[in-house]
PATI-350053 format. One record per residue (C-alpha): x, y, z; residue in one letter; residue number from 1. Coordinates in Angstrom, 3 decimals. Example, Ala and Ser with C-alpha at 12.3 -4.5 7.8 and 13.67 -1.06 7.14 Angstrom:
BEGIN
         px         py         pz   rest    nr
     12.300     -4.500      7.800      a     1
     13.670     -1.060      7.140      s     2
END
This chain:
BEGIN
         px         py         pz   rest    nr
    145.102    133.015    140.421      m     1
    144.605    131.678    136.918      r     2
    144.519    134.269    134.108      p     3
    141.071    133.020    133.095      s     4
    139.758    134.307    136.434      a     5
    140.786    137.898    135.680      v     6
    137.789    140.180    135.203      r     7
    138.279    143.685    133.857      p     8
    136.134    146.390    135.405      r     9
    134.576    148.609    132.786      e    10
    134.653    151.683    135.062      q    11
    138.428    151.690    135.407      t    12
    139.791    149.362    132.716      k    13
    141.799    147.690    135.504      y    14
    141.746    143.932    135.956      a    15
    140.574    142.722    139.351      t    16
    140.771    139.637    141.481      w    17
    138.502    138.925    144.388      s    18
    139.824    139.368    147.887      g    19
    142.379    141.650    149.458      t    20
    145.526    139.850    148.306      s    21
    146.149    142.338    145.500      m    22
    145.205    145.535    147.340      a    23
    147.188    144.850    150.492      t    24
    150.714    145.128    149.039      p    25
    149.836    148.280    147.094      h    26
    148.291    150.081    150.048      v    27
    151.076    148.914    152.365      s    28
    153.691    150.305    149.992      a    29
    151.805    153.593    149.709      a    30
    151.611    153.831    153.502      a    31
    155.358    153.142    153.753      a    32
    156.162    155.875    151.224      l    33
    153.912    158.333    153.018      l    34
    155.475    157.430    156.376      t    35
    158.962    157.912    154.927      a    36
    157.976    161.371    153.701      r    37
    156.263    162.255    157.006      h    38
    157.910    160.245    159.797      p    39
    156.149    162.382    162.418      d    40
    152.666    161.344    161.248      w    41
    150.945    158.737    163.424      p    42
    149.401    155.717    161.643      p    43
    145.916    157.228    161.879      q    44
    147.039    160.292    159.918      q    45
    148.618    158.130    157.200      v    46
    145.404    156.120    156.930      t    47
    143.287    159.262    156.767      q    48
    145.482    160.777    154.052      r    49
    145.241    157.643    151.881      l    50
    141.463    157.551    152.265      k    51
    141.007    161.288    151.671      a    52
    143.010    161.263    148.451      t    53
    141.510    158.092    146.964      a    54
    139.920    158.634    143.558      t    55
    136.162    158.204    143.795      k    56
    134.539    156.077    141.092      l    57
    131.284    156.841    139.283      p    58
    129.964    153.467    140.457      a    59
    130.224    154.719    144.052      m    60
    127.212    156.939    143.395      g    61
    128.717    159.976    145.100      g    62
    129.320    158.120    148.366      k    63
    132.555    158.535    150.306      e    64
    132.778    154.772    150.938      r    65
    131.064    151.654    149.639      t    66
    131.448    147.999    150.537      s    67
    132.489    147.143    146.972      q    68
    134.950    149.994    146.299      y    69
    136.004    151.087    149.775      g    70
    137.001    154.750    149.593      t    71
    137.994    154.452    145.913      g    72
    141.190    153.843    143.980      l    73
    144.501    154.394    145.698      l    74
    145.939    157.662    144.379      n    75
    149.559    157.891    145.461      l    76
    150.224    161.023    143.396      k    77
    147.632    162.953    145.398      d    78
    148.532    161.272    148.689      a    79
    152.171    162.378    148.619      l    80
    152.198    166.141    149.176      p    81
END
């Protein structure tokens, strides 16, 4: 994507691109690290842990999940016990 298409989000000061092409490799890597730490966890437990430890954003209005932000920002520090 061209740099001119980058839009910073005021809530997080992160730059964003539309679509899942940026989120997918980050979440996949986090899931791999979590699986390496807990090889006995089934995929559903890894998914649940990533969702439960996501950092909620003020723009989510107190909701656990929104269509725009999902369950929040990936928080690998909190996800890896």
